[in-house]
N, C-alpha and C positions, 0 to 999 in steps of 0.2 A: 504494499500499500504506499502511495506517495505521501511524503510529508505534507501536513496541511499548510505550513508556511511556505514551502517551495511552490505548492499549487497556487497559493494567493499571489505570488509574484507575477504569474502570467495569467491574467484575467481573460485574454482572448484565446487561450488554448482550447481547442474544440470548436472554435467559432467558424462559421462558414467563411469562404474566401471573400465574399462581398462584404462582410462585416469587419474584416481586417483592414487597417489603414494601408494605403500605398507606401512603399518604401520612399524615403527621401531621394530627391533628384541628385544624381550623381553618386549614389551609394554603391552601385554595381557597375562603375566604369571600368573600361578595360585597362586603363592607367591608374595605378594607386595614387592617392592624394599626395603622399610624400614624394612621388616622383615628379610632380608638377614643377617645383623649383629647379630640379635638376634639368628637366627638359627646357625650361625657359633659359637656363644659363648656357646649355648646349646650343640652342637656336641663336642666342645672341652671339656666341663665339663663331658659329657657323656664318652668319651674315657678315661679321667683321672679316673672317677668313676669305670669304668669297669676294668681298669688296676689294681686296688687294690684288685680284687677278684681273688683268686686262681682258677686254672682250675682243674675240677674233673667231672668224669662221673656219680658219685652218689652223690646226694646232699639231705641232710635231713634238712628240714626247721625248724627254731627255732626263738626266738625272736631276735637274732643277725642279721639275714639276711631276716627278713620279714618286710616290710615297709607299711605304711598306710597314705592316705591322702584323704581328702573329694573330691568327684566328683563335676561336675557342678550341679547336683541335690542336692548334700549335701550343697553346698554354697548357693543355692537358699532356701533351708530348713532353714539355719541358719539365712538368711536375713528375711524370713517370721516370724521365732520365735522372732527375735529382734522387728519387727513391732508389733506382738502380745503382747510382754511384755510391750512395750511403751504405747500402746493402753490400755492395762489393768491397767497400773499404772495411766494414765490420767483419766480414766473414772471408776476406782475403780470396775472392773468387776471381781468377784470371779470366775465366769465360764471361763473368759479369762485366769485367772492365771491357772486354772485346765487344760484347753486345752494346754496352752503353755508348762507347765512342764510335761504334759503327752507325748506330741510330743517330747520334748527334752530327756525324758527318754527313749522313743523308739528308738531315734537315737543313744543314748549311748549304749543301749543294742545291737543294730545292729552293732555298731562298734566292741564290744567285740565278737560277734558271727562270724563276718567277719574275724577278726584276728584269731580266733580259728579254722575257717574253713580251713585255709591254713597252719597254724602252725602244725608241727608234721608230714607233709607229706613227703614221700621219693620219689625223681625222680631219674630215671636210664636211661641212654642212651647207647644201645648197638652200636658197630662200624657200621656205615651205609655202605650199599653196594655200590661198585664203579659205577659211571655213566659216560655217555659220555658228552662232553662239548655241552651245549645247552639244555640238559635235567635237570629236577628238581630232586634234591635228596630228598628221603623220610627219615625223622628222626622218628623212632619208639621209642617213649618215654613212659616208663612204670612208673605208678604211684602206690605206695603201701601205705596203711593206716593201722595203728594197733589200731585206735579208734573204739569204740563200736557203733558209730552212722555214717550215710551216710555224705559224704562231697559233697554238692551240688555246681554246677556252677563253676568248675575249668577250667580255660582257659590257653592255652599254645600258644606261638607264637615266631617268630623270631624277634629280635629287629633290625630294619633297622638302616643304618648309619644316616638317617635323623630323627629318632625318632620312637617311638612306634606307633604313629598315622599312619604310612605308611606301617603297617604290618597287616596280617589277624590273627585272634584269632580262634583257635579250642577249642571247649568246651566239657566237659564230666563230668559225676559224678562218684565218687569213692565210692564203697560199704563198709559197715562196715567191718572192719578187712579183707579186700580184696584187690584186684588189679584191675587196669584198664590200658588200653594202648590207646595212642593217636598219630596220625601221623601229622607231620608238614613238609611242603615242603619248600625247599630252593634251589635257583638256583645259582650255583657257577659261578663266573665271567669268568673263563678260566680253560684250562687243568692244571694238576699238583697236587700237594698235598696241600690241604687247611685245615687251622684251621677252625672250625665251628664258626659261629657268636654267639653272646650272645643270650640267650633265656630268656623268661620271663614266669613266672607262676603267674596268678593273679585270683581274684574272686571279685564280686560285691555282693555276698550273705550277708544278706538277703534282704535289702531294696534298694541297689543301690546307697546309699548316700555316701559310702566309697569305695575306691579302695584299696585292699590289694594286694601287688605284691612282687615279688623277682626277682633278677637277677641271672642268672645261666650261667657260662662259661664252656661248655664241653671240656674235654682234648683230646677226640678223633679227628681223622683227617679224611678227605675225600679225596679219590683218584679219580681224574676226568680224564678219558681217552680222547684222541682227538676225534673230531667228525669225523665220517667216511665220505669219499667222496660220494657225492650223486650218481653220474653215473661213477664208476671207470672203467678203461679199464680192459681187461681180464688179468689173471694172467701171469707173465712172464714165459718164457720156462724154464724147469728144466736144471740143470747143470750136466754133467756126473761126476760120482765119479772117484776117482783116480783108475786107471787100467781098466776103461771102457770108454775110450775116444771116442770110435766109437759107443757107444750105442745110441739108439734113444733118442731124446730130448722130453721134456714135451711140448706138443702143447700149444698154446697161449689160447685155450679155457679152460684150467685148467684140462684136463683129461689125463691120462696116455695112451701111445700107446698100451701097452701090455694088452689085455683082453682075457678072455676065458669063457667057459660056467661055469655057477654056479654049485658048487659041494656041496653036503650035508656036512654041518659043517663049511662052509666058514663064517668068521665073517661078521657082517652086515656092518662094516666100509669098507670092500673090494668090496661090491656090487655097481656097477655103477647106481645109482638110476635114473639119467637123462635118460640113455639108457632104463632102465625098464619102465619108464613113457612113453617114446616114444613107446616102444613095446606094452604097454597096450593100448595106444590110437589107435594103429593100429590093435587091436584085438588079439595080441599075449600074452602069459604069460611067455616067456622066459626070464631068468635073466643071467646077465653076471657079473663076478668078475674081479678085476684087477690081472694081472699076477705078482706074487710076484718077480719073476726074473727080470721083467722089472722095477719093483718099486725099487729093491735094486741097480739098475744100475744108477739111476739118483736122483737128490735132488732138491728140490724146495726152492730156496733162494729169500727171499724179501729183496732187497738191497736198502738201503737209497740213495746211490750214483747213482743208476740206475733206479730210479722210476720215474724220470722226476719231473715236477712242477717248478713253479717259485720262491717259497720261502720255508722256512723250514715247516711252518705250512701246506702248500699245500702237500708237501711230506709226512708229518705225517698223514694227512688225507688219502691219498691214501694207505699208508702202513696199516693204520687201517682197511680200507675197504678190502685190500687183506687178512689181517689175519682172519677177519670174514668170507671171502668168502672160504678161504682154510680150515678153521675149518668146515664150514658147508658142504663142499664136502668130508670131511673125509681124507684130504691129510696130509702127513707129510711135514713140512715146517720149515725153518730156518729164522732167522732175523739177518740182519747185520746193525748195527747203527755205528755212529762215536764213536770209542773207545770201542766198546763191540759187542759181537756175541753170539747168542743163537742158539744151534745146532738144527737140524731138529727133530721135534716130533710132537705130536698132543695130543689133550685132553683138559679138562677144565683148568688144572693146567698150561700147556704149553701156552695156549691162554692168561690166566691171566698174566703170566710172560711177554709175548710179549707185551701186551697192557700196563702193568705197565712201562716197559722200554720206550715205546712210550710216555707215559704221562710225564715221568721224563727226557726225552731227552732234 
């Protein structure tokens, strides 16, 4: 039978889960509370250490920028060697001496091989392609080696703000006097122009007892477009050009009023593919093209002030979706933003210019 005083100390014992109070926030965190000051000091030292390194898109590793420390397995090996040495001294074991110094010599040779495996390697990072917010950017890193032997087990990864242990490492081998490429993913926090985080190149070759690494700060930047609206409304109606005030307006569905039968030699961008798909579904094979006269009388403007939305980010998301929609339909469109204006046009260059202005707005 349980002691009555002990039972009185836990008045909620036997209560239903709904009756029990919720645990305090942060009680079951993955990082203990006493580790927070240690992590804060480590992050501050990491930022100071990284700030001393110049930014460059091409880095050649040498003795000045390659570092080496024992891993956990290396420290365990050192502890084991110390025990073997003490036991060999106490019991005067010649074979114990032989085993101890043989293992120690292997560890020292492995240390030099691991440092040589990374030293002399050249890393290069081309400018990454722009991405939309919420997407992961792919960093295509190229490795080049002039050494006559293969470099085994080269890893690359992004150094997170909370330390190297919170990132994923991608591994590759670099052939002798050859090149290799490796892709590393990084998720930017928001839209805009971002400097890339610090990268690391490391190796555990050959025994895994020493970690040889370097820190690399690329100079190139990543442009992050706004994330497009998931379900945007139809494109706004077209605005008549000067001198054509009475001309037809662009319907809200994003198609021009003036269409005609397809003529041989019409460019593909003038074909109304949506109507062609509908005709094909109905068993017909007739094509229609946009009327050039109707196209010249009206312009499609994507206006920041008239796109609706509760805040700036919602408006930018809608404008981004409209830009992608108009480009997909092959329409000429212009963009109006606070303090800037892009004349109507189409094509990959025009789309990139519009999305860049939306990202930096």
